[in-house]
N, C-alpha and C positions, 0 to 999 in steps of 0.2 A: 600124782599123775598116772602112775602105773595102776593103782587101784581104780581110778576112774575108767581107764581103758578096759580093765577087766569087768567092771560093772556094766559098761556099755556092751561089751561082747556077750556077757551073760544075758542081757536084755534082748539082744539080737537072737540068741538061741531059743529064748522063751517065746519070742514072737513067732519064730519059724516052726518050732517044735510043738508049741502048745496053743498059742493064740490063733494063728491062721487055721489049723485043723478044726478048732473049736467054733470059729466063725463060719466055716464051711458047713459044719454039721448043724449049726443053728439055722443057717439059711435053708438047708434041706427040711428041717422040721417045721419052720415057719411057712415054707412053700405049701405045706399041707393045708394051711389055713386060708390060702389065697382062694378067692371065689366063694368063700362061705356066704351064705344068704343072710343079709341083714334087713330087717323089716322096719327098724326104727333107728333114728340118730340118738346121740347122747342125751339131748334135751328131753327126750321122751321117757327117760328113767328118773326115779326119784333123785332130786338134787342134781340131775344131769345138766341142767342149764347153768347152774353155778359152777359146776366142775368144768364145763367147757369154756366158760368165761375165764376161769383161772388158767386153764390150759392155753387159751388164746393169749393171755397176758404173758405167761412164761415163754411162749414161743416167739412173740414179737416185741415185748417190752413197750408196746405202743400206748398203753393206757386207755384201751377201748373195750367195750363189751361187744357181743356178737352183732347187735343191730347197728351200733356206731361203726364198727369195722366193716360191715357190708356196705354201708353208704360210702364210707371213706374209699374202699377199693373200687366202687362203682364210679365215683368221681375221677379217680385216677385212670381207670380203664377207658373212660370216654373223654378224657381231658386232652390237653395240648400235646402231651408226649406221644400220643398215638393218632395225631391228626393226619398222619400219612396213610391211614387206613391199613393196618396190618392185615395179613391174609386171614387170620383167625383160624388156621388149621388146627384140627383136633390133635393134641399131643400124642405122641406114639404110645406112652404108657396107658393112655385112655382108649387105645384102639384105632387111632387115626394115623396119618402119614407123618405127622410131626412138623417141626419147623423147616424153613427153607434150607435146602442143601446147597452148599457152595460148589457149583459145577458138577461134573460127573463123578468126581472122586477117583478118576483114573490116575495111573502112575505119574503122568506128567504134572498132575495137580497136587500131589501129596505134600511136596515142599519140605521134606526132612522128617527125622524121627521126633518122638516126643522129647528126647534129650536136647536135640537141636533147637526146637521151638521154645522150650523152657529156658534154655541158655539165653536165647535172644530176648525173651520177655524179661528175664532177670536183668540183663544189661540195660534195657530201656527203663525199667523201674528204678534202677540205681541212679540213672541220669535224671528221671522226672521227679523223684523224691529224694532230694539230698539228705534229708533227715533219716532215711532208711538205713538200718544197720546192715553191715555185711552178713550174709547168711549162707550157709552151706545147704545143699539140697541133693536129692537123688530121686530117680524114677524107679519104682518098683513094679515089676510086671506080675500079674496074676492071670490065672486062666479066665477066659471070657465068661464062662458060666458062673464065676464067683459073683458077677454083678447082676443085680436084679433088673426089673423092667424100668426102674426109675434112675438109679445111680449109674453113671458111666465112669466115675473116677471118685477118689476121695483123698483127703489130706490128713496126715497125722504128724504131729511134732514129737520126735523121739530124741530126748536130750537136747543137743544143739543142732540136730539134723532135722531137716524138713523133708518128709517123705510124701510123695505123690504117687498113689497107687492107681495104675491104669491096666486095661486089659492087654494081653499079650500081643494082640494085633493092632494096637493103638496107632503105630506109625502108618497103617494103611488107610487111616481116615483121611479125608480131604483136609487141606491146610486150615481153612477158615474155621471149620468145626473144631479142629484140634486147638487152635488158638483160643477159642471161646472156653473150652474146658480147662486148659492149662492156665489161662488168665484168672479163672475163677479159683481153681484149687491151688495154684502156685503163685506166680507174681503177675500183677500186683494185688492178688486176692488174699486167700488165707495165709499163705506163706509169708506175705509181707506183714499182715496185721498181727501175726504171732511173733513177730520179730521187731517189735517196737513198743514204745510207751511202757505200760506197767505189766505187760505179759511176763517179762523176765524178773521184775521186782517181786511180784506176788504170784508165782506159778500155781500154788495150791488154790488160792481164791479164783484165779482165772479158770481153772478147770472145774471147781465146785460150783461157782456162781455163773453159769453159762446163760447167755442171753442170745439165742440164735438169731433173732431179728437184727441185732446190732452187727453180728458177725456175717450173716448171709447177705444182708443189705450191702455191706461193704464189698463182698465178693461179686455181686451182680454189678455194682458200680465199676469194679475192676474190669469185668467183661467189656463194658462200654468204653472205658478208658483206653483199652488196647486198640480200639479202632484207629486212634491217632498214630499208632506205631506201625500200621501196615503200609507198605509201599504201594500197594494196589488192592483193589476190592473193598475199600473202606465202606462204600455205600451198601454193598451187598452184605458185608459182615454186620453193619449196624442194623440192617433190616432183619437179619437172622437173629441177633441178640434180642431186638425189640419184640420179634415174633415169639421168642421163648418167654420173655417176660409177660407179654400179653396172655399167653396160655397159662402162666402161673397165676396171674391175676384172676382169670376165669375160674380156674380150679379152686383157688382160695375162696372165691365167692360161693361156689357150689358146696365146698366143705362147710362153710358157715350155714348155708341153707339147710343142709342135712342135719348137722349136729347142733347148731345154735338156734335155728328158726323153725325147726320141725317140718321141713319140706316132705311131701310125698314123692314118689317116683314120678308121677305125672308133673308135678311142679318142677322137678329137676329137668325133665325132658323139655318142658316149655322154655325154660331158661336157656338150655343148650340149643334148642331150635332157633331161639331168638338171635343167637350169636353165630352158630355154624350152619343154619339152615336145616333142611330135612335130614342131612347126615347126622346132625346132633341128636335127633330123636332116636336114631338107629343105634346109638351107643350108650343109651341111658343105663342099662344094667352094668356094663363094664365101668362106667363112671361111678356109679353108686358103690360098686364093690371096692374100687380103688380107694375112694375117699372114706368109705365106712371102715376099711381095714387100717387106715392111716390118718386119723384126725389131726388137723393142723400141720400137715406135712408141707404145704406150699406157702403158708402164711409167712414164715421167716424170710423167704425170698421176695414175695410180692409186697407185703406190708413193710418189711425191713428196708427194701430199696426205696419205696415211696417216702417213708419217714426220713430216711437219710437224705434223699434228694431235696425234700422240703427243707430240712435243717440246713443243708448247704446253701440253698437259695436264700434263706433267712440271713445266714452269715454274710454271704456275698453282698446283700442289701445293706449290711452295716459296714461294708468296706473291707472284709476279710478276704485276702488272696487265697487262691486254691491251695497252694502249698502249705500255707499257715492252717487252713482248715484241716488238711489231711494230717498234719503234724499233731494238732490238738485232738482230733478225732481218735487217732490211734493211741495217743497218750492217755486218753480218758480210760481206756480199757473197756471190757464188756460191761454194759450197764443198760438199764431201761433208757429209752430215749429222753425221758423227762430230765434225767440226771445228766445225760450227755449234753443236752441243750443248756443246762446250767453251767456245765464245765466249759463249753465252747463260747458261750456269750459272757462268761466271767461274772456270773451272779450266783448267789445261793451257796449251798453246801459245798459244791465242787468249784468254787472260784479258784482260779489259778493262783492269785495273789491277794492277800489281804482279806480273804473271806473268813467267816467264822470257823470253816473246817480246817484251817491251817494250824 
């Protein structure tokens, strides 16, 4: 036990003295590449289309090529989930005003620190998901300039501790925006999914064989689930989360257009204008640079959530209760959705009992 404490303490020192400075320096160096001019997407290069399809599969685990994924996301974006007509604001990272803000963000609306909100989310998660294991966690504050245009927080599991890294001024965010971020990175999002099922049995495999679509799809579901735990503002919060998801779906389609379908700048602007109006045509360059710099950045969130939601509906149609679905999904561990489906529905290689894989 003493050796364990010493190793954990040494890991903390390494993170503080080596890892954090290295990550900051990496961000500085990579920032020099932001805004570089890209004239072609990946599919315009030799074997680029095959490379992008492989990247798409590794980032989503959805089993679709670029054309199939584009149609799938289009059906999701124009389907029943968004029948409430989301505002379709251009995301902040693409030069727009971003998703709906919850109130003015004044002091009377802040509603507690990041620690207070995460403690409340943890308590609700323990009540909502009885199969969830008890988990320790901590908030780690970093300078605001550590975070780029896209990320506002991130999760890291360190030993038995779940660390959620946020900006130093996080507690000054309005409450609903804070709940969304902490539900995604903390509970019932990443911190819950990394403390259940096979994550602790096979930690090396869990880290080596990552399937971001499985993981981020769950975290987006967690954002929506947190709406039921709010005492007030549920409708406003749900609109905010759906607006974020809508923006991710749009950006994921644009990404596929650039890298998988060979769009030109004009085609990108036509697509953006069809969704955002004239304002969309005015941010074509910033959208192009954002997506050209980061292929498949939004697919894990957009496609991951849509595949998870579809799988949950299929299981519910076969009589599976929500808590049972959550238990089995998390027990499955990170996997392509085809294998997750086999595990959940009790057939094939990942059958829970009596299958060939036992």
